[in-house]
N, CA and C atoms as a LAMMPS dump frame, in Angstrom:
ITEM: TIMESTEP
0
ITEM: NUMBER OF ATOMS
216
ITEM: BOX BOUNDS ff ff ff
-5.0000000000000000e+02 5.0000000000000000e+02
-5.0000000000000000e+02 5.0000000000000000e+02
-5.0000000000000000e+02 5.0000000000000000e+02
ITEM: ATOMS id mol type element x y z
1 1 1 N -111.94 448.308 14.657
2 1 2 C -112.615 449.595 14.634
3 1 3 C -111.903 450.534 13.653
4 2 1 N -112.663 451.208 12.853
5 2 2 C -112.094 452.144 11.89
6 2 3 C -111.697 453.434 12.596
7 3 1 N -110.605 454.059 12.117
8 3 2 C -110.234 455.343 12.698
9 3 3 C -111.027 456.472 12.033
10 4 1 N -110.914 457.653 12.596
11 4 2 C -111.714 458.793 12.165
12 4 3 C -111.502 459.135 10.693
13 5 1 N -110.248 459.187 10.269
14 5 2 C -110.003 459.574 8.879
15 5 3 C -110.529 458.525 7.897
16 6 1 N -110.499 457.258 8.281
17 6 2 C -111.056 456.211 7.424
18 6 3 C -112.56 456.386 7.272
19 7 1 N -113.239 456.71 8.357
20 7 2 C -114.685 456.942 8.293
21 7 3 C -115.008 458.15 7.424
22 8 1 N -114.24 459.218 7.595
23 8 2 C -114.462 460.419 6.78
24 8 3 C -114.265 460.12 5.303
25 9 1 N -113.168 459.462 4.968
26 9 2 C -112.904 459.14 3.564
27 9 3 C -114.027 458.301 2.979
28 10 1 N -114.519 457.343 3.74
29 10 2 C -115.588 456.482 3.253
30 10 3 C -116.853 457.252 2.931
31 11 1 N -117.193 458.196 3.785
32 11 2 C -118.401 458.992 3.557
33 11 3 C -118.23 459.936 2.372
34 12 1 N -117.111 460.626 2.339
35 12 2 C -116.864 461.598 1.274
36 12 3 C -116.714 460.903 -0.076
37 13 1 N -115.979 459.81 -0.099
38 13 2 C -115.716 459.144 -1.376
39 13 3 C -116.993 458.633 -2.034
40 14 1 N -117.874 458.056 -1.248
41 14 2 C -119.116 457.55 -1.833
42 14 3 C -119.987 458.689 -2.354
43 15 1 N -119.983 459.816 -1.663
44 15 2 C -120.755 460.966 -2.129
45 15 3 C -120.165 461.543 -3.413
46 16 1 N -118.836 461.616 -3.478
47 16 2 C -118.201 462.138 -4.693
48 16 3 C -118.473 461.233 -5.893
49 17 1 N -118.428 459.951 -5.678
50 17 2 C -118.725 459.011 -6.762
51 17 3 C -120.174 459.186 -7.224
52 18 1 N -121.094 459.331 -6.273
53 18 2 C -122.504 459.473 -6.623
54 18 3 C -122.759 460.775 -7.389
55 19 1 N -122.076 461.829 -7.008
56 19 2 C -122.205 463.101 -7.734
57 19 3 C -121.788 462.91 -9.186
58 20 1 N -120.641 462.241 -9.387
59 20 2 C -120.163 462.005 -10.751
60 20 3 C -121.161 461.18 -11.552
61 21 1 N -121.68 460.131 -10.942
62 21 2 C -122.644 459.281 -11.64
63 21 3 C -123.933 460.033 -11.944
64 22 1 N -124.411 460.841 -10.993
65 22 2 C -125.632 461.628 -11.211
66 22 3 C -125.471 462.612 -12.366
67 23 1 N -124.265 463.143 -12.512
68 23 2 C -123.995 464.096 -13.593
69 23 3 C -123.6 463.392 -14.895
70 24 1 N -123.495 462.059 -14.816
71 24 2 C -123.139 461.251 -15.979
72 24 3 C -121.814 461.702 -16.603
73 25 1 N -120.819 461.93 -15.733
74 25 2 C -119.514 462.386 -16.188
75 25 3 C -118.501 461.246 -16.142
76 26 1 N -117.797 461.012 -17.234
77 26 2 C -116.728 460.01 -17.202
78 26 3 C -115.523 460.531 -16.409
79 27 1 N -114.832 459.631 -15.75
80 27 2 C -113.657 460.021 -14.963
81 27 3 C -112.64 460.757 -15.83
82 28 1 N -112.489 460.352 -17.075
83 28 2 C -111.493 460.988 -17.946
84 28 3 C -111.789 462.469 -18.172
85 29 1 N -113.056 462.828 -18.292
86 29 2 C -113.423 464.24 -18.459
87 29 3 C -113.086 465.043 -17.212
88 30 1 N -113.394 464.48 -16.058
89 30 2 C -113.117 465.171 -14.802
90 30 3 C -111.62 465.341 -14.608
91 31 1 N -110.864 464.31 -14.933
92 31 2 C -109.41 464.364 -14.769
93 31 3 C -108.812 465.528 -15.568
94 32 1 N -109.288 465.721 -16.758
95 32 2 C -108.787 466.825 -17.594
96 32 3 C -109.163 468.189 -17.029
97 33 1 N -110.341 468.283 -16.451
98 33 2 C -110.854 469.576 -16
99 33 3 C -110.355 469.991 -14.618
100 34 1 N -110 469.045 -13.761
101 34 2 C -109.596 469.438 -12.406
102 34 3 C -108.157 469.064 -12.076
103 35 1 N -107.366 468.731 -13.088
104 35 2 C -105.943 468.477 -12.924
105 35 3 C -105.643 467.362 -11.916
106 36 1 N -106.395 466.274 -12.028
107 36 2 C -106.134 465.052 -11.28
108 36 3 C -106.039 463.909 -12.279
109 37 1 N -105.28 462.908 -11.949
110 37 2 C -105.195 461.757 -12.844
111 37 3 C -106.442 460.881 -12.674
112 38 1 N -106.699 460.067 -13.662
113 38 2 C -107.803 459.11 -13.587
114 38 3 C -107.592 458.191 -12.383
115 39 1 N -106.342 457.791 -12.164
116 39 2 C -106.023 456.911 -11.033
117 39 3 C -106.333 457.603 -9.701
118 40 1 N -106.043 458.908 -9.599
119 40 2 C -106.357 459.646 -8.372
120 40 3 C -107.854 459.712 -8.124
121 41 1 N -108.613 460.008 -9.154
122 41 2 C -110.065 460.097 -8.993
123 41 3 C -110.644 458.739 -8.62
124 42 1 N -110.163 457.705 -9.254
125 42 2 C -110.608 456.355 -8.925
126 42 3 C -110.277 456.025 -7.469
127 43 1 N -109.079 456.378 -7.011
128 43 2 C -108.673 456.132 -5.628
129 43 3 C -109.541 456.918 -4.654
130 44 1 N -109.853 458.155 -4.992
131 44 2 C -110.721 458.981 -4.145
132 44 3 C -112.098 458.343 -4.038
133 45 1 N -112.641 457.921 -5.156
134 45 2 C -113.985 457.333 -5.15
135 45 3 C -114.031 455.993 -4.407
136 46 1 N -112.877 455.356 -4.229
137 46 2 C -112.826 454.115 -3.457
138 46 3 C -112.445 454.366 -2.003
139 47 1 N -112.199 455.633 -1.647
140 47 2 C -111.893 455.987 -0.263
141 47 3 C -110.483 455.664 0.172
142 48 1 N -109.575 455.615 -0.771
143 48 2 C -108.193 455.295 -0.431
144 48 3 C -107.516 456.46 0.274
145 49 1 N -106.467 456.133 1.003
146 49 2 C -105.718 457.129 1.771
147 49 3 C -104.723 457.846 0.865
148 50 1 N -105.192 458.875 0.192
149 50 2 C -104.302 459.725 -0.599
150 50 3 C -104.436 461.139 -0.069
151 51 1 N -103.67 462.03 -0.58
152 51 2 C -103.605 463.402 -0.093
153 51 3 C -104.99 464.047 0.03
154 52 1 N -105.22 464.692 1.181
155 52 2 C -106.482 465.404 1.372
156 52 3 C -106.625 466.524 0.349
157 53 1 N -105.504 467.089 -0.081
158 53 2 C -105.546 468.153 -1.098
159 53 3 C -106.192 467.652 -2.388
160 54 1 N -105.95 466.392 -2.716
161 54 2 C -106.561 465.826 -3.923
162 54 3 C -108.059 465.624 -3.725
163 55 1 N -108.461 465.174 -2.544
164 55 2 C -109.889 465.085 -2.23
165 55 3 C -110.514 466.475 -2.356
166 56 1 N -109.844 467.456 -1.77
167 56 2 C -110.369 468.819 -1.775
168 56 3 C -110.48 469.382 -3.188
169 57 1 N -109.526 469.059 -4.037
170 57 2 C -109.576 469.521 -5.431
171 57 3 C -110.835 468.999 -6.129
172 58 1 N -111.165 467.729 -5.881
173 58 2 C -112.358 467.141 -6.498
174 58 3 C -113.628 467.729 -5.873
175 59 1 N -113.613 467.931 -4.579
176 59 2 C -114.761 468.548 -3.894
177 59 3 C -115.024 469.935 -4.465
178 60 1 N -113.989 470.694 -4.647
179 60 2 C -114.14 472.05 -5.201
180 60 3 C -114.592 472.007 -6.662
181 61 1 N -114.103 471.038 -7.415
182 61 2 C -114.533 470.9 -8.801
183 61 3 C -116.05 470.746 -8.877
184 62 1 N -116.607 469.964 -7.946
185 62 2 C -118.056 469.756 -7.912
186 62 3 C -118.795 470.899 -7.199
187 63 1 N -118.053 471.922 -6.8
188 63 2 C -118.614 473.09 -6.107
189 63 3 C -119.349 472.676 -4.843
190 64 1 N -118.727 471.806 -4.061
191 64 2 C -119.281 471.323 -2.802
192 64 3 C -118.415 471.812 -1.652
193 65 1 N -118.929 471.702 -0.445
194 65 2 C -118.217 472.066 0.764
195 65 3 C -118.298 470.902 1.743
196 66 1 N -117.34 470.865 2.64
197 66 2 C -117.342 469.85 3.691
198 66 3 C -117.998 470.444 4.921
199 67 1 N -118.912 469.678 5.51
200 67 2 C -119.589 470.109 6.721
201 67 3 C -119.481 468.977 7.749
202 68 1 N -119.083 469.331 8.951
203 68 2 C -119.009 468.346 10.027
204 68 3 C -120.181 468.598 10.958
205 69 1 N -120.921 467.535 11.228
206 69 2 C -122.127 467.644 12.047
207 69 3 C -122.024 466.682 13.226
208 70 1 N -122.173 467.209 14.418
209 70 2 C -122.212 466.372 15.612
210 70 3 C -123.668 466.204 16.037
211 71 1 N -124.065 464.974 16.318
212 71 2 C -125.441 464.711 16.718
213 71 3 C -125.473 463.894 17.987
214 72 1 N -126.606 463.901 18.654
215 72 2 C -126.791 463.084 19.863
216 72 3 C -127.305 461.716 19.481
């Protein structure tokens, strides 16, 4: 069974990757603009366990917010 943070990373990472692809932005361009390395962005898009601050930096770069929704 996956733990909570693994599930969150998986959901967020796939959305961040899709945003980048939809905008047709190369990772190298994003790395220069949001002060993250190419390796960090690649790790985020694969859902790896790296600093939440780095995830947040990329989320903010895309002008997105995190929303937690509980459903029945």
